[in-house]
N, C-alpha and C positions, 0 to 999 in steps of 0.2 A: 503494499499499499504506502503511495507516496502522498505528499502533501506540498500545498503550495505556498506552505509560510516560508518565509526568507530566514537564512540561519542566524542566528543571535550575533549580535555585534561582537568582535574581537575573533571569533573562527570557534574550532573546538579545541577544549582545553586551556585556552587562552583566558586569564581571570581579566574580567570586566575591570575598567580603571573607576576607582571611586573616590569618595573622601580619605584621607588619610588620617592618622590617628593625631595628628597635630591638629587637624580641622576637626576632628569630633572633641577634642580637648578645649578648642576656641567656643565652640557650640555651648559645650556644658559649662563654660564660664560666664557666657551672656545672659544680660537680664532676661531676655525671653526665654530662654530655659528655664532658668531660675522660677520664671511667672508660671511655665506649665507645671513643673514639678510642684510648686506652692498648691494650684489648683487641684492638683490630683492627690497630695497628702492631705488638704483640708478636707476634701471628700472622704478618702478612704480610710485614713485613720481613727476617726471618731466612729464613723460607721463599725468598723472593725472591732474598734473596745467596746461599743455599745453590742452589738452581736453576742460577744464571746461572754461579757457580762451577762446576758439575758440567757445565753447556752449555761453559763455554771449555775445560775439561779433555779434552771428547770433542774439539773442535776442534784443541786443542793436540797431542793424541794423534798424530790423523789426519794434521795436517800434520808433526809431527816425530818420531813414532814408527810410520813404516809397518811396519816388520818387525813390531813388537809387534801392530798392530792387523790385519794380515794373517795372524797367527797361525791355524790352522784348529783348530776344536773338535773337529768333528766333521763329515762329508761336506763340502760346500761352504759350509758354516757357520764364519765366522771372528769371531774377537774384535770388530772393527769394527761386523758387522751387530748382533751383540748389544748393543753399547753404543747403538747408533743405536737400536735397537727399544726400550732401556731408556729412552730419552728419551722416547717418547711414553708409556711406562708411570708415566712419573714424573710427566709434565703432566698425565695423568687421574688418577693419584694423589693429586696436590696439590689439584687441584678439585673431587675428592669430598672429601678432608680440609677444604678450607676451606668448601663448603657444610655439612658436618656441623657447623663451628666456628662459620659464620655465624647457624646455627640453633638452636644452644644458647645461644650467648654474646651476638652482637650482635644478632640480631632482637627479643629481648624488651627489650633496653636502647634500641634504635632506639623501639621501638615504646611504650615507657612515654613517653621523650621527645614522640614525633608527639601521641599523646594529651594529654598537658598542655598542648602548643602549641594544639592542637586547641579545648581546653575554655578556653584563655584563662588558666590560671592560670601 
């Protein structure tokens, strides 16, 4: 089977020319990159700490508050089951929220940095 696609630049086995380690270092020292890191950290770190605390609360309640966790809410549904399912819901909510944050805040900044590096600026 043959393809109509052109061969990649540089030919077979030839590495593509790209930014040097010095250029990467220069970008890492830039204010623009610092702002990107700050945007990421200001979102990711607090949510990570909050989720770990929420998870540990569930584990501690399961171990030390069996009476509370066994409290029936309705039918055979108890507090432990509701909080356990809430762990899954929280995980998906955080993933969705991060996806929106990344698309709105992080991706445009990262793309701008990438374009400047590829252009050799």
